[in-house]
Chimera marker file (.cmm) of the C-alpha trace (Angstrom):
<marker_set name="trace">
<marker id="1" x="220.069" y="103.045" z="142.676" r="1" g="1" b="0" radius="0.5"/>
<marker id="2" x="220.859" y="103.246" z="146.228" r="1" g="1" b="0" radius="0.5"/>
<marker id="3" x="218.437" y="100.239" z="146.556" r="1" g="1" b="0" radius="0.5"/>
<marker id="4" x="220.314" y="98.332" z="144.053" r="1" g="1" b="0" radius="0.5"/>
<marker id="5" x="223.278" y="99.325" z="146.318" r="1" g="1" b="0" radius="0.5"/>
<marker id="6" x="221.522" y="98.146" z="149.272" r="1" g="1" b="0" radius="0.5"/>
<marker id="7" x="220.918" y="95.043" z="147.976" r="1" g="1" b="0" radius="0.5"/>
<marker id="8" x="224.609" y="94.476" z="147.137" r="1" g="1" b="0" radius="0.5"/>
<marker id="9" x="225.768" y="95.326" z="150.138" r="1" g="1" b="0" radius="0.5"/>
<marker id="10" x="222.634" y="92.794" z="151.746" r="1" g="1" b="0" radius="0.5"/>
<marker id="11" x="224.011" y="89.807" z="150.142" r="1" g="1" b="0" radius="0.5"/>
<marker id="12" x="227.770" y="90.897" z="150.884" r="1" g="1" b="0" radius="0.5"/>
<marker id="13" x="226.255" y="90.716" z="154.779" r="1" g="1" b="0" radius="0.5"/>
<marker id="14" x="224.895" y="87.441" z="153.593" r="1" g="1" b="0" radius="0.5"/>
<marker id="15" x="228.834" y="86.121" z="153.005" r="1" g="1" b="0" radius="0.5"/>
<marker id="16" x="230.678" y="88.082" z="155.518" r="1" g="1" b="0" radius="0.5"/>
<marker id="17" x="228.309" y="89.392" z="158.360" r="1" g="1" b="0" radius="0.5"/>
<marker id="18" x="231.109" y="90.302" z="160.775" r="1" g="1" b="0" radius="0.5"/>
<marker id="19" x="232.853" y="92.771" z="158.221" r="1" g="1" b="0" radius="0.5"/>
<marker id="20" x="233.800" y="96.407" z="158.880" r="1" g="1" b="0" radius="0.5"/>
<marker id="21" x="233.318" y="96.865" z="155.147" r="1" g="1" b="0" radius="0.5"/>
<marker id="22" x="229.419" y="95.939" z="155.300" r="1" g="1" b="0" radius="0.5"/>
<marker id="23" x="229.101" y="98.645" z="157.756" r="1" g="1" b="0" radius="0.5"/>
<marker id="24" x="231.156" y="101.165" z="156.293" r="1" g="1" b="0" radius="0.5"/>
<marker id="25" x="228.811" y="100.760" z="153.026" r="1" g="1" b="0" radius="0.5"/>
<marker id="26" x="225.528" y="100.603" z="154.963" r="1" g="1" b="0" radius="0.5"/>
<marker id="27" x="226.459" y="103.895" z="156.499" r="1" g="1" b="0" radius="0.5"/>
<marker id="28" x="227.243" y="105.516" z="153.369" r="1" g="1" b="0" radius="0.5"/>
<marker id="29" x="224.058" y="104.742" z="152.343" r="1" g="1" b="0" radius="0.5"/>
<marker id="30" x="222.261" y="105.817" z="154.913" r="1" g="1" b="0" radius="0.5"/>
<marker id="31" x="224.258" y="109.233" z="154.465" r="1" g="1" b="0" radius="0.5"/>
<marker id="32" x="223.167" y="109.343" z="151.259" r="1" g="1" b="0" radius="0.5"/>
<marker id="33" x="219.764" y="108.888" z="152.290" r="1" g="1" b="0" radius="0.5"/>
<marker id="34" x="219.550" y="111.886" z="154.858" r="1" g="1" b="0" radius="0.5"/>
<marker id="35" x="219.622" y="109.279" z="158.093" r="1" g="1" b="0" radius="0.5"/>
<marker id="36" x="222.298" y="111.070" z="159.970" r="1" g="1" b="0" radius="0.5"/>
<marker id="37" x="221.803" y="108.849" z="163.221" r="1" g="1" b="0" radius="0.5"/>
<marker id="38" x="221.653" y="105.970" z="161.004" r="1" g="1" b="0" radius="0.5"/>
<marker id="39" x="224.831" y="106.321" z="158.939" r="1" g="1" b="0" radius="0.5"/>
<marker id="40" x="226.546" y="107.493" z="162.400" r="1" g="1" b="0" radius="0.5"/>
<marker id="41" x="225.942" y="104.445" z="164.352" r="1" g="1" b="0" radius="0.5"/>
<marker id="42" x="226.820" y="102.207" z="161.232" r="1" g="1" b="0" radius="0.5"/>
<marker id="43" x="230.184" y="103.930" z="160.959" r="1" g="1" b="0" radius="0.5"/>
<marker id="44" x="231.206" y="103.428" z="165.002" r="1" g="1" b="0" radius="0.5"/>
<marker id="45" x="230.317" y="99.986" z="164.101" r="1" g="1" b="0" radius="0.5"/>
<marker id="46" x="232.635" y="100.110" z="161.514" r="1" g="1" b="0" radius="0.5"/>
<marker id="47" x="235.235" y="101.688" z="163.313" r="1" g="1" b="0" radius="0.5"/>
<marker id="48" x="234.658" y="98.776" z="166.556" r="1" g="1" b="0" radius="0.5"/>
<marker id="49" x="234.981" y="96.174" z="163.737" r="1" g="1" b="0" radius="0.5"/>
<marker id="50" x="238.156" y="97.792" z="162.615" r="1" g="1" b="0" radius="0.5"/>
<marker id="51" x="239.452" y="100.515" z="164.358" r="1" g="1" b="0" radius="0.5"/>
<marker id="52" x="242.047" y="101.264" z="161.734" r="1" g="1" b="0" radius="0.5"/>
<marker id="53" x="240.160" y="101.506" z="158.798" r="1" g="1" b="0" radius="0.5"/>
<marker id="54" x="241.284" y="104.681" z="157.983" r="1" g="1" b="0" radius="0.5"/>
<marker id="55" x="237.807" y="105.406" z="155.267" r="1" g="1" b="0" radius="0.5"/>
<marker id="56" x="235.778" y="104.691" z="158.594" r="1" g="1" b="0" radius="0.5"/>
<marker id="57" x="237.504" y="107.487" z="160.925" r="1" g="1" b="0" radius="0.5"/>
<marker id="58" x="237.426" y="110.011" z="158.850" r="1" g="1" b="0" radius="0.5"/>
<marker id="59" x="233.855" y="109.547" z="157.823" r="1" g="1" b="0" radius="0.5"/>
<marker id="60" x="232.693" y="108.904" z="161.279" r="1" g="1" b="0" radius="0.5"/>
<marker id="61" x="234.926" y="112.386" z="161.928" r="1" g="1" b="0" radius="0.5"/>
<marker id="62" x="233.354" y="114.578" z="158.923" r="1" g="1" b="0" radius="0.5"/>
<marker id="63" x="229.597" y="113.017" z="160.163" r="1" g="1" b="0" radius="0.5"/>
<marker id="64" x="230.523" y="114.389" z="163.704" r="1" g="1" b="0" radius="0.5"/>
<marker id="65" x="231.437" y="117.812" z="162.267" r="1" g="1" b="0" radius="0.5"/>
<marker id="66" x="227.372" y="118.088" z="160.550" r="1" g="1" b="0" radius="0.5"/>
<marker id="67" x="226.392" y="116.478" z="163.913" r="1" g="1" b="0" radius="0.5"/>
<marker id="68" x="227.852" y="119.412" z="165.553" r="1" g="1" b="0" radius="0.5"/>
<marker id="69" x="230.126" y="116.915" z="168.152" r="1" g="1" b="0" radius="0.5"/>
<marker id="70" x="233.560" y="118.703" z="167.332" r="1" g="1" b="0" radius="0.5"/>
<marker id="71" x="235.100" y="116.629" z="170.009" r="1" g="1" b="0" radius="0.5"/>
<marker id="72" x="234.279" y="113.513" z="168.960" r="1" g="1" b="0" radius="0.5"/>
<marker id="73" x="235.509" y="114.784" z="164.965" r="1" g="1" b="0" radius="0.5"/>
<marker id="74" x="238.390" y="115.674" z="166.460" r="1" g="1" b="0" radius="0.5"/>
<marker id="75" x="239.241" y="112.784" z="167.818" r="1" g="1" b="0" radius="0.5"/>
<marker id="76" x="238.286" y="110.671" z="164.836" r="1" g="1" b="0" radius="0.5"/>
<marker id="77" x="239.862" y="112.917" z="162.442" r="1" g="1" b="0" radius="0.5"/>
<marker id="78" x="243.135" y="112.708" z="164.559" r="1" g="1" b="0" radius="0.5"/>
<marker id="79" x="243.152" y="109.386" z="164.564" r="1" g="1" b="0" radius="0.5"/>
<marker id="80" x="242.910" y="108.672" z="161.297" r="1" g="1" b="0" radius="0.5"/>
<marker id="81" x="245.812" y="111.030" z="160.416" r="1" g="1" b="0" radius="0.5"/>
<marker id="82" x="248.154" y="109.238" z="162.762" r="1" g="1" b="0" radius="0.5"/>
<marker id="83" x="247.637" y="105.921" z="161.411" r="1" g="1" b="0" radius="0.5"/>
<marker id="84" x="247.996" y="107.368" z="157.916" r="1" g="1" b="0" radius="0.5"/>
<marker id="85" x="249.526" y="111.252" z="158.056" r="1" g="1" b="0" radius="0.5"/>
<marker id="86" x="248.809" y="111.443" z="154.137" r="1" g="1" b="0" radius="0.5"/>
<marker id="87" x="245.362" y="111.346" z="154.273" r="1" g="1" b="0" radius="0.5"/>
<marker id="88" x="243.943" y="114.456" z="152.414" r="1" g="1" b="0" radius="0.5"/>
<marker id="89" x="240.551" y="114.243" z="153.818" r="1" g="1" b="0" radius="0.5"/>
<marker id="90" x="241.515" y="114.129" z="157.382" r="1" g="1" b="0" radius="0.5"/>
<marker id="91" x="243.394" y="117.279" z="157.163" r="1" g="1" b="0" radius="0.5"/>
<marker id="92" x="240.864" y="118.775" z="155.516" r="1" g="1" b="0" radius="0.5"/>
<marker id="93" x="238.004" y="118.270" z="158.010" r="1" g="1" b="0" radius="0.5"/>
<marker id="94" x="240.091" y="119.038" z="160.573" r="1" g="1" b="0" radius="0.5"/>
<marker id="95" x="241.057" y="122.114" z="159.031" r="1" g="1" b="0" radius="0.5"/>
<marker id="96" x="237.525" y="123.025" z="158.405" r="1" g="1" b="0" radius="0.5"/>
<marker id="97" x="236.803" y="121.768" z="161.835" r="1" g="1" b="0" radius="0.5"/>
<marker id="98" x="239.290" y="124.179" z="163.840" r="1" g="1" b="0" radius="0.5"/>
<marker id="99" x="237.609" y="126.992" z="161.265" r="1" g="1" b="0" radius="0.5"/>
<marker id="100" x="234.345" y="126.510" z="162.680" r="1" g="1" b="0" radius="0.5"/>
<marker id="101" x="235.352" y="126.447" z="166.553" r="1" g="1" b="0" radius="0.5"/>
<link id1="1" id2="2" r="1" g="1" b="0" radius="0.2"/>
<link id1="2" id2="3" r="1" g="1" b="0" radius="0.2"/>
<link id1="3" id2="4" r="1" g="1" b="0" radius="0.2"/>
<link id1="4" id2="5" r="1" g="1" b="0" radius="0.2"/>
<link id1="5" id2="6" r="1" g="1" b="0" radius="0.2"/>
<link id1="6" id2="7" r="1" g="1" b="0" radius="0.2"/>
<link id1="7" id2="8" r="1" g="1" b="0" radius="0.2"/>
<link id1="8" id2="9" r="1" g="1" b="0" radius="0.2"/>
<link id1="9" id2="10" r="1" g="1" b="0" radius="0.2"/>
<link id1="10" id2="11" r="1" g="1" b="0" radius="0.2"/>
<link id1="11" id2="12" r="1" g="1" b="0" radius="0.2"/>
<link id1="12" id2="13" r="1" g="1" b="0" radius="0.2"/>
<link id1="13" id2="14" r="1" g="1" b="0" radius="0.2"/>
<link id1="14" id2="15" r="1" g="1" b="0" radius="0.2"/>
<link id1="15" id2="16" r="1" g="1" b="0" radius="0.2"/>
<link id1="16" id2="17" r="1" g="1" b="0" radius="0.2"/>
<link id1="17" id2="18" r="1" g="1" b="0" radius="0.2"/>
<link id1="18" id2="19" r="1" g="1" b="0" radius="0.2"/>
<link id1="19" id2="20" r="1" g="1" b="0" radius="0.2"/>
<link id1="20" id2="21" r="1" g="1" b="0" radius="0.2"/>
<link id1="21" id2="22" r="1" g="1" b="0" radius="0.2"/>
<link id1="22" id2="23" r="1" g="1" b="0" radius="0.2"/>
<link id1="23" id2="24" r="1" g="1" b="0" radius="0.2"/>
<link id1="24" id2="25" r="1" g="1" b="0" radius="0.2"/>
<link id1="25" id2="26" r="1" g="1" b="0" radius="0.2"/>
<link id1="26" id2="27" r="1" g="1" b="0" radius="0.2"/>
<link id1="27" id2="28" r="1" g="1" b="0" radius="0.2"/>
<link id1="28" id2="29" r="1" g="1" b="0" radius="0.2"/>
<link id1="29" id2="30" r="1" g="1" b="0" radius="0.2"/>
<link id1="30" id2="31" r="1" g="1" b="0" radius="0.2"/>
<link id1="31" id2="32" r="1" g="1" b="0" radius="0.2"/>
<link id1="32" id2="33" r="1" g="1" b="0" radius="0.2"/>
<link id1="33" id2="34" r="1" g="1" b="0" radius="0.2"/>
<link id1="34" id2="35" r="1" g="1" b="0" radius="0.2"/>
<link id1="35" id2="36" r="1" g="1" b="0" radius="0.2"/>
<link id1="36" id2="37" r="1" g="1" b="0" radius="0.2"/>
<link id1="37" id2="38" r="1" g="1" b="0" radius="0.2"/>
<link id1="38" id2="39" r="1" g="1" b="0" radius="0.2"/>
<link id1="39" id2="40" r="1" g="1" b="0" radius="0.2"/>
<link id1="40" id2="41" r="1" g="1" b="0" radius="0.2"/>
<link id1="41" id2="42" r="1" g="1" b="0" radius="0.2"/>
<link id1="42" id2="43" r="1" g="1" b="0" radius="0.2"/>
<link id1="43" id2="44" r="1" g="1" b="0" radius="0.2"/>
<link id1="44" id2="45" r="1" g="1" b="0" radius="0.2"/>
<link id1="45" id2="46" r="1" g="1" b="0" radius="0.2"/>
<link id1="46" id2="47" r="1" g="1" b="0" radius="0.2"/>
<link id1="47" id2="48" r="1" g="1" b="0" radius="0.2"/>
<link id1="48" id2="49" r="1" g="1" b="0" radius="0.2"/>
<link id1="49" id2="50" r="1" g="1" b="0" radius="0.2"/>
<link id1="50" id2="51" r="1" g="1" b="0" radius="0.2"/>
<link id1="51" id2="52" r="1" g="1" b="0" radius="0.2"/>
<link id1="52" id2="53" r="1" g="1" b="0" radius="0.2"/>
<link id1="53" id2="54" r="1" g="1" b="0" radius="0.2"/>
<link id1="54" id2="55" r="1" g="1" b="0" radius="0.2"/>
<link id1="55" id2="56" r="1" g="1" b="0" radius="0.2"/>
<link id1="56" id2="57" r="1" g="1" b="0" radius="0.2"/>
<link id1="57" id2="58" r="1" g="1" b="0" radius="0.2"/>
<link id1="58" id2="59" r="1" g="1" b="0" radius="0.2"/>
<link id1="59" id2="60" r="1" g="1" b="0" radius="0.2"/>
<link id1="60" id2="61" r="1" g="1" b="0" radius="0.2"/>
<link id1="61" id2="62" r="1" g="1" b="0" radius="0.2"/>
<link id1="62" id2="63" r="1" g="1" b="0" radius="0.2"/>
<link id1="63" id2="64" r="1" g="1" b="0" radius="0.2"/>
<link id1="64" id2="65" r="1" g="1" b="0" radius="0.2"/>
<link id1="65" id2="66" r="1" g="1" b="0" radius="0.2"/>
<link id1="66" id2="67" r="1" g="1" b="0" radius="0.2"/>
<link id1="67" id2="68" r="1" g="1" b="0" radius="0.2"/>
<link id1="68" id2="69" r="1" g="1" b="0" radius="0.2"/>
<link id1="69" id2="70" r="1" g="1" b="0" radius="0.2"/>
<link id1="70" id2="71" r="1" g="1" b="0" radius="0.2"/>
<link id1="71" id2="72" r="1" g="1" b="0" radius="0.2"/>
<link id1="72" id2="73" r="1" g="1" b="0" radius="0.2"/>
<link id1="73" id2="74" r="1" g="1" b="0" radius="0.2"/>
<link id1="74" id2="75" r="1" g="1" b="0" radius="0.2"/>
<link id1="75" id2="76" r="1" g="1" b="0" radius="0.2"/>
<link id1="76" id2="77" r="1" g="1" b="0" radius="0.2"/>
<link id1="77" id2="78" r="1" g="1" b="0" radius="0.2"/>
<link id1="78" id2="79" r="1" g="1" b="0" radius="0.2"/>
<link id1="79" id2="80" r="1" g="1" b="0" radius="0.2"/>
<link id1="80" id2="81" r="1" g="1" b="0" radius="0.2"/>
<link id1="81" id2="82" r="1" g="1" b="0" radius="0.2"/>
<link id1="82" id2="83" r="1" g="1" b="0" radius="0.2"/>
<link id1="83" id2="84" r="1" g="1" b="0" radius="0.2"/>
<link id1="84" id2="85" r="1" g="1" b="0" radius="0.2"/>
<link id1="85" id2="86" r="1" g="1" b="0" radius="0.2"/>
<link id1="86" id2="87" r="1" g="1" b="0" radius="0.2"/>
<link id1="87" id2="88" r="1" g="1" b="0" radius="0.2"/>
<link id1="88" id2="89" r="1" g="1" b="0" radius="0.2"/>
<link id1="89" id2="90" r="1" g="1" b="0" radius="0.2"/>
<link id1="90" id2="91" r="1" g="1" b="0" radius="0.2"/>
<link id1="91" id2="92" r="1" g="1" b="0" radius="0.2"/>
<link id1="92" id2="93" r="1" g="1" b="0" radius="0.2"/>
<link id1="93" id2="94" r="1" g="1" b="0" radius="0.2"/>
<link id1="94" id2="95" r="1" g="1" b="0" radius="0.2"/>
<link id1="95" id2="96" r="1" g="1" b="0" radius="0.2"/>
<link id1="96" id2="97" r="1" g="1" b="0" radius="0.2"/>
<link id1="97" id2="98" r="1" g="1" b="0" radius="0.2"/>
<link id1="98" id2="99" r="1" g="1" b="0" radius="0.2"/>
<link id1="99" id2="100" r="1" g="1" b="0" radius="0.2"/>
<link id1="100" id2="101" r="1" g="1" b="0" radius="0.2"/>
</marker_set>
């Protein structure tokens, strides 16, 4: 199933090589494979290409919590809530982060 998803993303990348969505979807695939470091880099690429892409910010923040990088996690999640104040997932992960501290 992951290989099918990767094939689709690869095809999209040929059409839109600088799309933040390609990086975002690659990150999701890497994360599902358990490759956190590769996923982190892909999320960073997505945020670099589209700094206002809230799903990338939230996913990157959540991953930073898992990687025990609380300062970065708070930064990305707070940015997501500023861009979209009703983004419940960002608020949830901020709560999880603050409970851990």
